[in-house]
Each structure stands twice: as structure tokens, then as C-alpha cells.
C-alpha positions as CSV (number, residue, x, y, z in Angstrom):
1,M,15.4,17.4,-20.6
2,N,17.0,20.8,-21.0
3,K,20.3,21.7,-22.5
4,K,22.3,20.8,-19.6
5,G,20.4,17.4,-19.4
6,L,18.5,18.2,-16.2
7,R,14.6,16.9,-15.9
8,K,12.4,19.7,-16.1
9,A,9.0,17.7,-16.3
10,L,7.7,15.3,-14.1
11,V,7.4,12.9,-16.9
12,E,7.9,13.0,-20.7
13,Q,4.7,11.2,-21.7
14,H,4.2,8.9,-24.6
15,D,1.6,6.1,-25.3
16,P,3.4,2.6,-25.2
17,R,3.8,2.1,-28.9
18,E,5.3,5.6,-29.2
19,L,7.7,4.9,-26.4
20,Q,8.9,1.6,-27.9
21,R,9.8,3.5,-31.1
22,L,11.7,6.3,-29.1
23,M,13.5,4.0,-26.8
24,A,14.6,1.6,-29.8
25,L,15.6,-1.0,-27.5
26,S,18.0,-3.6,-28.9
27,F,21.0,-5.8,-27.7
28,P,24.4,-5.0,-29.7
29,T,26.7,-7.8,-31.1
30,A,29.5,-6.2,-29.4
31,G,29.1,-4.3,-26.1
32,L,28.9,-0.8,-26.2
33,L,30.9,-0.5,-22.8
34,E,30.7,2.7,-20.9
35,E,29.5,5.1,-23.6
36,G,26.6,3.0,-24.6
37,F,26.0,2.1,-20.8
38,L,25.5,5.7,-20.1
39,E,23.5,6.5,-22.9
40,E,20.8,3.7,-21.9
41,V,21.0,5.1,-18.5
42,E,20.2,8.5,-19.6
43,K,17.3,7.0,-21.7
44,V,15.8,5.2,-18.9
45,L,16.0,8.5,-16.6
46,R,14.3,10.6,-19.5
47,Y,11.3,8.4,-20.0
48,S,10.7,7.7,-16.5
49,V,8.6,9.4,-13.9
50,N,10.4,11.6,-11.6
51,T,9.1,10.5,-8.3
52,W,11.2,13.0,-6.8
53,D,9.0,15.8,-7.7
54,A,6.7,17.1,-5.2
55,G,4.2,17.2,-7.9
56,F,4.1,13.2,-8.0
57,M,1.0,12.7,-5.9
58,S,-0.4,9.7,-7.9
59,K,0.4,6.6,-5.9
60,L,1.0,5.8,-2.2
61,Y,4.6,6.4,-2.1
62,G,7.1,9.1,-3.4
63,S,11.1,9.8,-3.4
64,T,13.5,8.3,-0.9
65,D,16.3,10.1,0.9
66,A,20.2,9.8,1.2
67,P,19.9,6.9,3.7
68,G,17.7,5.0,1.6
69,L,20.0,5.2,-1.5
70,A,23.0,4.4,0.6
71,A,21.2,1.4,1.7
72,E,20.3,0.3,-1.7
73,L,24.1,0.8,-2.9
74,V,25.1,-1.4,0.0
75,L,22.6,-4.1,-0.8
76,A,23.7,-4.1,-4.4
77,S,27.5,-4.2,-3.4
78,L,27.0,-7.2,-1.1
79,N,25.0,-8.8,-4.0
80,T,23.8,-11.7,-1.5
81,Q,20.4,-13.0,-0.4
82,V,18.8,-13.4,3.0
83,H,17.8,-17.1,2.4
84,T,20.5,-18.7,5.0
85,F,22.4,-17.0,7.6
86,Q,25.7,-18.6,6.1
87,V,25.7,-16.2,3.2
88,S,24.0,-13.2,5.0
89,P,24.8,-13.2,8.8
90,A,24.6,-9.4,9.2
91,L,21.5,-9.0,7.1
92,A,20.0,-12.1,8.8
93,V,20.6,-10.4,12.3
94,I,19.3,-6.8,11.3
95,E,16.1,-8.3,9.4
96,K,15.1,-10.0,12.6
97,F,16.1,-7.1,14.9
98,T,14.2,-4.6,12.8
99,A,11.0,-6.8,12.3
100,R,10.9,-7.1,16.0
101,A,11.1,-3.6,16.8
102,L,8.2,-2.8,14.3
103,A,6.2,-5.6,15.9
104,N,6.7,-4.2,19.4
105,L,5.4,-1.0,18.2
106,F,2.2,-2.4,17.4
107,G,2.2,-3.9,20.6
108,L,3.1,-7.4,19.3
109,N,5.6,-7.8,22.5
110,G,5.5,-11.7,23.1
111,A,8.7,-13.5,23.3
112,F,8.5,-14.7,19.9
113,A,7.2,-11.4,18.1
114,G,8.9,-10.6,15.0
115,G,8.5,-10.9,11.3
116,V,10.2,-11.1,7.8
117,T,10.3,-8.9,4.6
118,T,8.5,-10.1,1.4
119,S,8.4,-8.7,-2.2
120,G,5.6,-6.2,-1.3
121,G,2.5,-5.6,0.4
122,S,0.5,-8.1,-1.6
123,G,3.4,-10.8,-0.7
124,S,3.1,-9.9,3.0
125,N,-0.6,-10.4,3.0
126,A,-0.4,-13.6,1.1
127,T,2.2,-15.0,3.5
128,A,-0.2,-14.1,6.4
129,M,-3.2,-16.0,4.8
130,L,-1.1,-19.0,4.1
131,V,0.1,-18.8,7.6
132,A,-3.1,-18.6,8.9
133,R,-4.5,-21.6,7.1
134,H,-1.4,-23.8,8.3
135,T,-1.7,-22.7,11.8
136,L,-5.5,-23.2,12.2
137,F,-5.7,-26.4,10.1
138,P,-2.1,-28.1,10.0
139,E,-3.3,-30.8,7.7
140,T,-3.8,-28.4,4.8
141,K,0.1,-27.9,4.7
142,Q,0.2,-31.5,3.2
143,L,-3.3,-31.9,1.9
144,G,-4.3,-28.5,0.7
145,N,-7.8,-27.0,0.9
146,S,-9.4,-30.3,0.4
147,A,-8.1,-31.5,3.9
148,G,-11.3,-33.0,5.6
149,G,-13.7,-31.6,3.0
150,L,-13.0,-27.9,4.1
151,R,-14.3,-25.0,2.3
152,L,-12.1,-22.3,3.7
153,A,-13.6,-18.6,3.6
154,A,-11.7,-15.6,3.9
155,F,-13.2,-11.9,4.8
156,T,-12.0,-8.5,3.9
157,S,-13.6,-5.0,3.6
158,A,-15.5,-3.8,0.5
159,N,-12.7,-1.1,0.5
160,G,-9.7,-3.4,1.1
161,H,-7.0,-4.1,-1.4
162,Y,-7.2,-6.5,-4.2
163,S,-4.2,-8.5,-2.9
164,I,-6.6,-10.3,-0.7
165,E,-8.5,-11.8,-3.6
166,K,-5.2,-12.5,-5.2
167,A,-3.9,-14.4,-2.1
168,G,-7.2,-16.6,-2.3
169,L,-6.2,-17.3,-5.9
170,M,-2.6,-18.2,-5.0
171,L,-3.9,-20.4,-2.2
172,G,-6.4,-22.2,-4.3
173,L,-9.3,-20.7,-2.4
174,G,-10.7,-19.1,-5.3
175,T,-12.2,-15.7,-5.4
176,S,-15.7,-17.0,-4.6
177,S,-14.2,-17.9,-1.1
178,V,-13.1,-14.3,-0.3
179,F,-16.1,-12.2,1.0
180,A,-16.2,-8.7,0.7
181,V,-17.8,-7.2,3.9
182,P,-20.1,-4.0,3.5
183,A,-18.3,-0.7,4.9
184,D,-19.9,2.1,7.1
185,P,-21.0,4.6,4.5
186,A,-19.8,7.6,6.9
187,T,-16.3,6.3,7.8
188,R,-15.8,3.8,4.7
189,S,-14.4,1.4,7.5
190,M,-15.3,-2.3,7.8
191,D,-18.9,-2.5,9.5
192,P,-18.4,-5.1,12.4
193,A,-22.1,-6.2,12.5
194,A,-21.8,-6.8,8.7
195,L,-19.0,-8.9,9.2
196,R,-20.7,-11.3,11.5
197,S,-23.5,-11.5,9.4
198,C,-21.3,-12.3,6.5
199,V,-19.6,-14.9,8.5
200,E,-22.8,-16.5,9.6
201,N,-24.1,-16.5,6.1
202,A,-20.9,-18.3,4.8
203,I,-21.2,-20.9,7.6
204,S,-24.8,-21.6,6.6
205,E,-23.5,-22.2,3.0
206,G,-20.9,-24.6,4.1
207,F,-18.0,-22.6,4.4
208,T,-15.2,-22.5,7.4
209,P,-14.3,-19.1,8.1
210,F,-10.5,-18.7,8.9
211,F,-9.1,-15.4,7.9
212,L,-9.9,-11.7,8.4
213,N,-8.2,-8.9,6.8
214,A,-8.8,-5.8,8.5
215,T,-7.2,-2.4,6.7
216,A,-5.4,0.4,8.5
217,G,-5.5,2.9,5.7
218,T,-7.2,1.6,2.5
219,T,-6.2,2.6,-0.8
220,V,-8.6,4.8,-2.0
221,F,-10.3,6.6,1.1
222,G,-7.4,5.9,3.7
223,A,-9.8,4.4,6.1
224,Y,-8.7,2.6,9.4
225,D,-11.0,-0.4,10.4
226,N,-12.1,-0.7,13.8
227,L,-9.9,-3.6,15.1
228,R,-11.2,-4.3,18.7
229,P,-14.8,-5.1,17.5
230,L,-13.3,-7.1,14.4
231,H,-11.2,-9.0,16.8
232,A,-14.2,-9.9,18.9
233,V,-16.0,-11.4,15.9
234,C,-12.6,-13.4,15.0
235,K,-12.4,-14.6,18.4
236,D,-16.2,-15.8,18.3
237,F,-15.6,-17.9,15.2
238,G,-11.8,-18.9,15.8
239,M,-10.8,-16.8,12.8
240,W,-7.2,-15.3,12.3
241,L,-7.1,-11.6,12.5
242,H,-4.7,-9.8,10.2
243,V,-4.1,-6.2,9.6
244,D,-3.1,-5.0,6.4
245,A,-1.5,-1.6,7.6
246,S,0.7,-1.2,4.1
247,L,-0.2,2.4,3.9
248,G,-1.5,3.7,7.3
249,G,0.6,1.6,9.5
250,P,3.5,4.3,10.0
251,A,0.8,6.4,12.3
252,V,2.1,3.8,14.9
253,F,5.2,6.3,15.1
254,S,3.1,9.3,15.8
255,A,1.8,10.1,19.4
256,K,-0.7,12.4,17.9
257,H,-2.1,9.5,15.3
258,K,-1.2,6.2,16.7
259,Y,-4.7,5.7,18.2
260,K,-6.0,5.0,14.6
261,L,-4.4,1.6,15.3
262,D,-5.9,1.0,18.7
263,G,-6.2,-2.9,18.9
264,S,-3.2,-3.6,16.6
265,H,-2.0,-5.6,19.6
266,L,-4.6,-8.3,19.2
267,A,-3.6,-9.1,15.6
268,N,-2.1,-12.3,14.7
269,S,-0.3,-10.6,11.8
270,I,0.3,-7.2,10.3
271,T,1.7,-5.9,7.1
272,I,3.6,-2.6,7.0
273,N,5.1,-1.1,3.9
274,P,7.8,1.6,4.8
275,H,8.4,2.3,1.1
276,K,4.9,4.3,1.3
277,M,4.5,7.0,3.8
278,M,8.1,6.5,5.2
279,G,9.9,7.2,2.2
280,V,12.2,4.1,2.3
281,P,13.1,2.9,-1.1
282,A,10.7,0.5,-2.8
283,T,10.1,-2.3,-2.2
284,C,10.2,-2.7,1.4
285,S,7.3,-4.5,3.2
286,F,7.2,-6.5,6.3
287,V,4.9,-8.9,7.6
288,L,5.0,-9.1,11.3
289,S,3.6,-11.5,13.7
290,A,2.7,-12.2,17.3
291,D,4.5,-15.6,17.1
292,I,6.9,-16.0,14.4
293,R,7.3,-19.6,15.2
294,Q,3.9,-20.1,13.4
295,F,5.7,-18.7,10.2
296,H,8.4,-21.5,10.5
297,T,6.0,-24.5,11.3
298,S,3.8,-23.2,8.1
299,N,6.6,-22.6,5.5
300,T,9.5,-24.8,6.5
301,L,10.3,-27.9,4.2
302,P,13.2,-30.4,4.2
303,A,16.1,-28.8,2.1
304,S,19.5,-30.2,3.6
305,Y,21.4,-28.6,0.7
306,L,20.2,-25.2,1.8
307,F,19.2,-25.4,5.6
308,H,22.0,-26.9,8.0
309,S,20.4,-26.0,11.4
310,A,20.5,-29.0,13.7
311,D,17.7,-28.0,16.1
312,S,14.3,-26.7,14.6
313,S,13.4,-25.5,18.0
314,E,16.2,-23.0,18.2
315,E,15.4,-19.5,16.9
316,V,15.4,-19.4,13.3
317,F,18.2,-17.1,11.3
318,D,17.9,-19.1,8.1
319,L,15.1,-16.8,6.9
320,A,13.8,-18.4,3.8
321,D,12.7,-21.2,6.2
322,L,10.1,-18.5,7.2
323,T,8.6,-17.3,4.1
324,M,7.3,-18.7,0.8
325,Q,10.3,-17.3,-1.0
326,C,13.7,-18.5,-1.2
327,G,15.8,-16.0,-2.7
328,R,15.2,-12.8,-1.3
329,R,17.0,-9.4,-1.0
330,G,17.9,-7.8,2.4
331,D,15.3,-5.2,2.1
332,A,15.0,-4.8,6.0
333,L,18.6,-3.0,5.8
334,K,16.9,-0.1,4.0
335,M,14.4,0.5,6.9
336,Y,17.1,-0.5,9.6
337,L,19.6,2.3,8.0
338,S,16.8,4.8,7.3
339,W,15.3,4.2,11.1
340,M,19.1,4.6,12.5
341,Y,19.4,8.1,10.5
342,H,15.8,9.6,11.3
343,G,15.2,7.8,14.9
344,Y,11.8,7.5,16.3
345,E,11.4,11.3,16.6
346,G,12.4,12.1,12.9
347,Y,9.8,9.3,11.8
348,A,7.3,10.9,14.2
349,K,7.7,14.3,12.5
350,Q,7.6,12.9,9.2
351,V,4.4,11.1,9.6
352,D,2.7,14.1,11.6
353,A,3.7,16.3,8.6
354,V,2.2,14.0,6.2
355,F,-1.1,14.0,7.9
356,S,-1.1,17.7,8.8
357,T,-0.5,18.6,4.8
358,A,-3.4,16.2,3.9
359,A,-5.6,18.0,6.4
360,Y,-4.7,21.5,5.1
361,L,-5.5,20.3,1.5
362,A,-8.8,18.9,2.6
363,K,-9.6,22.2,4.1
364,L,-8.6,24.1,0.8
365,V,-10.8,21.7,-1.0
366,E,-13.7,22.2,1.2
367,D,-13.5,26.1,1.3
368,H,-13.2,26.0,-2.6
369,P,-16.5,27.1,-4.4
370,N,-16.0,24.7,-7.2
371,L,-14.6,21.7,-5.5
372,V,-16.8,18.9,-3.7
373,L,-14.9,17.2,-1.0
374,I,-16.0,13.6,-0.3
375,S,-13.1,12.6,2.2
376,P,-13.5,13.3,5.7
377,N,-11.9,16.6,7.0
378,P,-9.5,15.9,8.2
379,P,-9.0,12.9,6.1
380,P,-8.1,9.8,8.1
381,C,-4.7,9.2,6.1
382,C,-3.0,10.9,3.2
383,Q,-5.5,10.9,0.3
384,V,-7.8,13.6,-0.2
385,C,-10.7,12.7,-2.6
386,F,-12.8,15.2,-4.4
387,Y,-14.7,16.4,-7.6
388,Y,-14.5,19.5,-9.6
389,A,-17.6,20.8,-10.3
390,E,-18.8,24.7,-11.1
391,G,-20.5,26.0,-8.2
392,G,-19.9,22.9,-6.3
393,R,-22.8,21.2,-8.2
394,L,-22.3,17.8,-9.8
395,S,-24.1,16.7,-12.7
396,E,-26.7,13.8,-12.1
397,D,-25.1,12.0,-15.0
398,A,-22.1,10.1,-13.2
399,G,-20.5,9.6,-16.4
400,R,-20.2,13.4,-17.2
401,N,-18.9,13.7,-13.7
402,E,-16.1,11.0,-14.6
403,E,-15.2,12.7,-17.9
404,V,-14.6,15.9,-16.1
405,T,-12.3,14.1,-13.5
406,K,-10.4,11.9,-16.2
407,Q,-9.9,15.0,-18.4
408,I,-8.4,17.1,-15.4
409,A,-6.2,14.3,-14.5
410,A,-4.9,14.0,-17.8
411,Q,-4.2,17.8,-18.3
412,L,-2.5,17.9,-14.8
413,V,0.5,15.9,-16.0
414,H,1.5,18.9,-18.4
415,R,1.3,21.3,-15.4
416,G,3.6,19.3,-13.3
417,F,1.3,17.1,-11.3
418,M,0.5,13.5,-11.4
419,V,-2.8,12.9,-9.8
420,D,-4.7,9.5,-10.0
421,Y,-8.4,9.0,-9.9
422,A,-10.6,6.4,-8.7
423,G,-14.2,5.0,-8.6
424,G,-16.2,3.8,-5.7
425,D,-18.7,6.5,-5.9
426,T,-22.3,6.5,-7.5
427,R,-21.6,10.0,-9.0
428,G,-18.5,8.8,-11.1
429,A,-14.7,8.7,-10.6
430,F,-13.0,11.4,-8.6
431,L,-9.5,13.0,-8.1
432,R,-7.3,11.3,-5.4
433,P,-4.2,13.1,-4.8
434,V,-1.9,11.5,-2.3
435,V,0.3,13.7,0.0
436,S,3.7,12.2,0.8
437,R,6.5,13.1,3.1
438,G,8.0,15.5,0.5
439,T,4.9,17.4,-0.8
440,G,4.5,20.3,1.3
441,I,1.9,23.1,2.2
442,Q,3.1,25.3,-1.0
443,K,2.7,22.3,-3.5
444,V,-0.9,21.6,-2.5
445,E,-1.7,25.0,-2.7
446,E,-0.4,25.0,-6.2
447,L,-2.4,22.0,-6.8
448,I,-5.5,23.5,-5.9
449,E,-4.9,26.7,-8.2
450,V,-3.9,24.5,-11.3
451,V,-7.2,22.2,-10.7
452,E,-9.1,25.3,-10.9
453,Q,-7.7,26.7,-14.0
454,I,-7.8,23.3,-15.8
455,G,-11.3,22.6,-14.2
456,S,-12.9,25.7,-15.6
457,T,-11.6,25.3,-19.1
458,V,-12.8,21.3,-19.1
459,W,-16.2,22.7,-17.7
460,E,-16.4,25.4,-20.3
461,S,-15.8,22.9,-23.2
462,N,-18.5,20.9,-22.2
463,V,-20.8,23.9,-21.3
464,E,-23.5,22.7,-23.8
465,T,-23.6,19.2,-22.3
466,F,-23.8,20.4,-18.7
467,M,-26.5,22.9,-19.6
468,E,-28.6,19.9,-19.7
469,D,-27.8,19.3,-16.0
470,S,-28.1,22.8,-14.7
471,T,-30.8,21.6,-12.3
472,G,-28.4,19.3,-10.7
473,S,-28.7,19.0,-6.9
474,D,-26.2,20.2,-4.2
475,V,-24.1,17.4,-3.1
476,S,-22.7,16.6,0.4
477,P,-20.1,14.3,1.0
């Protein structure tokens, strides 16, 4: 903080124990009222990460905007929940309208297309898996996975999000029933032939395949799975096709990039998180459906003290009867108001800018003599993955490459950038900056300049170690 109390840094960094000491959290016997409240708010702001800073390139989200903040204020002021229409009539209608509009964008245009919001992408994916189980095997709603001696199996890309395994845990399948399908080494998207082989092997082992999670924008590399051939496999084996488009789904707004979601109309369900690429306040996650009636059949339970609808065949506006949750915020309002503010064209421009900036960053990396790009150029989504290596020559020791990456990532924070690193490469962990709607061309140019400055120092400080690997081979992505 400076003398005026304004943030100057991305984050004031401390380890957890030191932060506990600095924040000195305690509840007073007598309330501290306004003065104490404001001091606590200042403390929270001081020790939090400033995601509004363009140097925040660590995770798959960033700052929000004025419409988003206004929507949050409206929700807090209403202080209601969207479990029943009786207590949240306007929010229930808005959620159903917004979810249907999103579903239509993906080509889910049937009479009963729609969706609901959940607590996040993981909750949306788990909801989809539960609905798939209860729709394909209705007896499991009462009897669970043991119904008829079933051994249900789910499938996801080896590059997919860990929430699919988490969903398997929640639904009692166990992690051994969630199979990781190999990805194409070049595109890092799921290999349809490998999927078919995995399904056939699972059947030979006594499993009943029921759920495939395809990904539109993987967490690390941003890869988009090819949906049409994956749907063909699902059709052959009677499986539910879910698309986790938590990150890459907003490409559907862009005339230039929506081809990446070709085949999305074939999905049974789709997850999209507007709080990522679109800048809607976190959390805002939708799970969309080609037929929302399946969500009702899968989740409804008798609760006369809560639901008073006389005819279950009518359109359901008591939204808790469509989800695993009861109490739930009206997060759809944030997307609705933001969409009203920006319009289709505004969101298209934002999404195009994200992809364009990511491509520019990838080009900067590719052209730099001391950086090794491992993302495609242009990258499929908003992540750009690369190593720092003098002369573009990585060490043959993956551990040493990883140490350089980690040191650069740690020192970047003090230079105004927060960039994460990831594994998944035999040559060790690599840097993975994420471009957001507020990043901009100038900021990625600054990032490369700072990475070069820090990287050269880190490399020199380890010169004796790296001299042993001076014969390291050239590296191609």
C-alpha cells in the first residue's frame, strides 16, 4: 500500500503462517462497528491478490467489470435463493431464459433445451454425470450403482479436468471406474480411436460404459476435443456425451472461433463458466442440456414443505428440483445483466481479443532465442506454454528445467506478474501464462521482457550445473 492506501503491487506475498500472524484474526467481545469493519475490509484487500491487475495471468479467470459488480450488489441486496419460484420469481425466470439462450448458441435448440447454474465447473460436471446415470439407468436413482450388478465406467481425456474423477468419487463409482483416454500428441485433444479401444477394454473387464467427458479448452494446453467422432463412439456404445466447455465455451460467441465447438449440438449436456474468459464475476457456471426434463427426473424428490407445484409435467420453475443443490444464489443474473450490457457483438469482440492476444504472445515466444514454445502457434485457447532455456536448448535433466521454471515463476510476482506453471511434459514443468480479456498486447510484451531478465539471471546462477548439460539437444515442440 502507498501513503494514500492504494494498491501498488499485484500481491503482498507471505507464507501462510506469517500471514496468520500479520492478519491477527480474532473476534471482539464488543463489536467494533464501522471503524473496526473498515479496518478489516482494508486488511482483506491488502493481503489479497489483485486480479484486476493485468499482470494476473495465473489462472483461468481475471477481473470483472461494472455490470458484473452491479449484478453482485443486486444479488446481495435481494439476499434470496433460487430454490423455489415463490421466493425468487424474477431470478428464476432470468435463469431459465439465460440458460436456454446459452444452450441455443451451442445448437441445443429442442423444445426442452435449457440449463441451470451450479457452484462452479466441477459442480456442473458432477451434475451432468449424475443426470447421465439416472437417465440411462433409472433404477440407480433408488438403488445406486449396485442396481442390477452394474459396474459403471466414465471416460475423459488424459488432459481433462480432475473434476471428472471427483464426480466419480461423489457418485460412488470410485476413481478406478473413471478411465483416462490418451490424447493425440500433436493436438493434445482426445484420440477417438483410443477412446473406442478404452471402451472396448472396459467392457471386456465387466464395466458398463455410460459417460464420456469431452473437453473444449483443456486446463493446461487449451485443447479442444473433436466432438463429432467422439459422438460416434458414444452412439455406438449408448453413452452420454458431456462437453466440459468451462474454459473454451465462450468461443461460441465468435464467428471466427466457434468452429472449435463444431458438433456441440450433438452433446447431451455442456458446461460453460462465464466467470472465466467472459469476465462475469465468480462464480458463474451453467450446465446446459438438450432436454432439461432429464434434470428434473434425475433430481426431483418429494419435499412438500418446499415444492408446491401441482403438475410435475409442467415447466419447472422451482429450480432446486433440477439440481443436487437446494439453497443456491441467483448467479445467472450476473451473466444476464452482463450479456444485456455487452450484447452478442460486445462478447464476440472480447473473445476475439483474448484469442488474438494469446496468438501474439505465442509468436513473441516462438521468435525469442531463449524461449521454447510448446503450445501450437496460434494456441487453441488462451494459454501459452513455454520454457526458458538459453539458446533455446533445454537441459536433458527434466528436474533442472523444472527448477528454472519454478524460480522464474516465483520471481515474476515481485515484478508485477503472477504466472503459474504446469507439468505434463517429459522435459519438466513449464510456464503457463493465461491471457484474459484485460491482458492486452502491451502487457504480454512486458511479460516476455521480464521473463528474459529473470531467466538470464536464474540461468547464470546455475551456470555450473547447466554446464554439465551443455551438449543438450535442440528441442522442437
